[in-house]
C-alpha angles and dihedrals in degrees: 000000000000121000089225091082126090096015130154119273112260129222105265090202092065121093111283118233119202113251127206104251088210093059097092089050095046092050096042099047100070090052091048089052092051092050092046090049091049091051091047096053092043088054092047086053089064096256108153116241094243089055089051091052096047094045092048091051089047094054093047102041103026097041118012100041101047092036093051091051093050094044094051089049091052103037107009131242122310087222094246132070102230094058093038089056094047092050087044092053090051091050089047091054087054094049090048091058091051091049093046092050091052092046092048093046090051096041091237101121088146089069093054096092090062097056096104093054098077090048094050092045092051092052090048097045105037110079094212091054098047094083089068092073088076136059104255127205090012115227105174121200123232120267090246090059090057091050095042093049091044090054090051091050090049087059089051089051091050090047090054091049090052090052098053101032088086093046107070122198111258145290096058134113111266147073130287125207106259096231091059091052089046091054090046090058090050090051089053090048094051092058086071131076126272138299093063124211131200100264094211091057108028114216095032113110118247111245110169138108091266105155092110087059089047088059091050091046091049091051089050094049094044095047101030088232117145112265089231091060093046093048100042098038125004114044102051108071099043090053094048090046089052091051093048092054090047092054090045092052091050091051091049091050094051100040103033087224118123094204091059090079097065091038091058093043090061101032095043100042113024099013113107137204120289108241098139097223095311119161087235119076128200119237116237099038097163136015091231130088129177090195094051110054090176093062094048096043095049093062090076100057091034094055091045088051092049090055090055092047090053090060096047092045087059090052099255122143115233098211112201089353088077084085088069098056101071092037093051089046093055092045092053090049091050094044099049125355092211095058103078105043096070092048091047087051091049091050091045092051090051091053092049094047093051092045090052094047102036105013090236136086121203108257094227089057091054092048091050092048092051089048093052095044089051090047091051091049094047090044092053089054096046104034113014111117142090090096098318090128088059094073106118136181112260116142115226091010089142087074087077088074100042117090104233093056100032093050095048124015094016097058094093099038095102127223096298117001110202098218138113090246133023102276092227092069095063093037090058094056120207093340089052091055090046090055092048092048091048092051093051092045089051090051090051090050093047090051092048094117087067094044107044093080085074085082087084088077090066092071117075089216092061095039085066091058112091091205092065092054092045094054095038091048092049092052094046091047090051092053095043095052091047091056096037101050134061131211126175091233096043088252091148086079088074089073087064097039092055093058098045092096089048089054090048089052090052092047093050089049091053090052092051096052090048086074091205120170110264094249089058088062101036100048095052091042092054091044090049091049093051093046092049094047091049094051094041091052096234098121111116089340102290133098119257119212111284097233120212091016119128120245093257105042097185111052136163096224129092092223092051091053091047091054088051092049092044093051090046091051091051091052090047090051090051090050092053094044093050091048092051093047091049091050095050092042092050091047090051092050092043095053097019085245141030101289118264147252104060101037109196093009090055089050090057091050090051091048092051091047090051093049089049093050091047090052092049090048090051093045096049095041096055091048096045092043092051092049093048092048091050092049092052095045117080111233115251109235116233115259131197127017118337112207096216099033122135122212123243088245094054092051092043091052091052093049090049090054090053091053100044105036122084115254095253098038116125122222131209117208139174090216112109111135152054113265095033101253115091113234132160111289094000123164100278098202105103099127095160097107091058095035100048096022090054098215141098118262131208088233126345111145128346102186094116100039115124096243094050096047089049088055091060109141096023107140087001090289128130120242093257089062100044118116121260107266096229101055092169092059091046092050092050091048093052095042089064088066100039103037107009122191132182090242093055092047092052091047089050090052099043102037099035104026093236116173099163139044118206107195123183117188089203089063096052147308116322115196119232088221089074091074091057094052101043135028118266109226102170140011116192117166108295093353127089121182118204129191117218111221117252118232 
């Protein structure tokens, strides 16, 4: 949508400047293309047209419109419509969570769809608020910004399409990633009234950072679209697009460069690590995750909060926008428990530095720090769960998930070694330490596009800017916590993933202050993109030779991996040297010499800017090339048996249950494991009966309960294969299916509120006597659904 709409009236007596009549078209067209592309990929993802219309209306009228009005009232207009609408969407998501919480607490979820109405009416009726319907103090953005940002968002749309094209909407034969089904169960639970329970084990309180699921549940309740469709298709791309524009707006504010916005949108959201085709990857490549809604969703409130913290770190008072700080802090804590700690650390570092330098700390910064610490503490009390308490200190634990270590020294570490360091490092002696150091160094190199903005701290002028310390401290804290802590599911990586956009903002800012001529940035960026595409094998769809790679890239020996890492480091050094030489050479040709004043110092600045541009070009090119290639390549359907596949009948039966059971009905099922059959110490992460069936179960799967995750490593078994803590309850639940009696069925009904039985013969034996004791309502393949008579 063009930023020429909804603007203030101008004084007609002022001198009239001639305006390009094509400007509204040129600024509107890229946004129209993004919206059209999004609708197209949604439709290709089997989303019905009525659902597209309802969700689009929901996003505009229930999020963007009220959020934009409130954000303008609290912080003022950005001076252009695209950024106003993005900041408005972020504020709308925040207001929606507040409205959802009030509705759930009062048990009035049916009223949730009307929450925007009082806001809209207030801004229409109150004279002092009416001015916020328009863009004030208009500061339009260049046409190129619209097209560049539109191109970045088209990549986001394509990325979303790539994610869900292999995840069909049920019912179809195939397997679903267990975390998606787990979140679907939480979405279903959050459509009910408080207090919430863990739907997979009814009666156990829900403790989890579930506010991303609350957003999806709200969208489903407001639009009457199935939660499955919202989760697997609709919610993801609009939220990422909002976060990308927020990050771009922050970069523009800090750097003063308009082009910084699109650069951050690509580098911070779809850009990947720079490994130049190495056999060794770098964990935490992107901040986005289709399988982790909490990680993707939290980027929006987190970036909005970072923008506020930048102002307070610089000593500015926020005025009425202070109300946003504690609320955003609590929402971040409730959306992802790893989101707030790095920001708090960055704000704390800023306070310490300025106290050391100036013996004073801006009071707004201290107030914000206190608000965020309180929000984190309250969030831990309200939301922390799902294994959050299993985060332990073990330096370098991330090595467990990186090939060179896990395939060599880490082979004997066990499931969860209780030690300050991974045992394999000491067991390997000096060469073990050399391998560990090499892997960590390679990770740092691969993540360089998120680090190079630290160069701002070299200049005295920027060391005096609290915002630099805030962003740098946040990024450093995210990296440090990732390498200091250990989690059995590598969840410590979320500390890093959450700060990737912040690092991209810092990098774009450092590029802007270098004030290099545009060819100095463009030429190395293009060269870096070509080099990265060539080594990544994404050029014209075939793999280029992996130079400097040994004949057997994946090896089980330490020496072999060290050769791989050494060759990769040499290639990386050549890449940096060529980028620096290109930058200095282009600068000399552009100005006939390395620009003065500064001489040699200026040459170093130009070289660093060129290397940074080359890294950003490589990072973006690999990501964009991979996305484009995936979009253009038809997915190959899975053939042969799939170990975790569910049948069409099983999924159809679960969806039937969701449609026919009352909202608060409880279900008993004999489904507990992946694959479906229950065996001793099986993988207890089925989650599809609660997710697709939409109801609480007495016991379905327990793989993510707090007690079980805390038992990770007991008897050398992972948490997913631990026994259910209440074996008596599990035995009673399963006995109803194998040897049913009238007494057990009555106990199930009266003590546990069970109204339905969901029996799957693939999970275990189902007695034929069950059909004589309760009413059969559905038979679908291996599944039989029974209804327990009401009193």
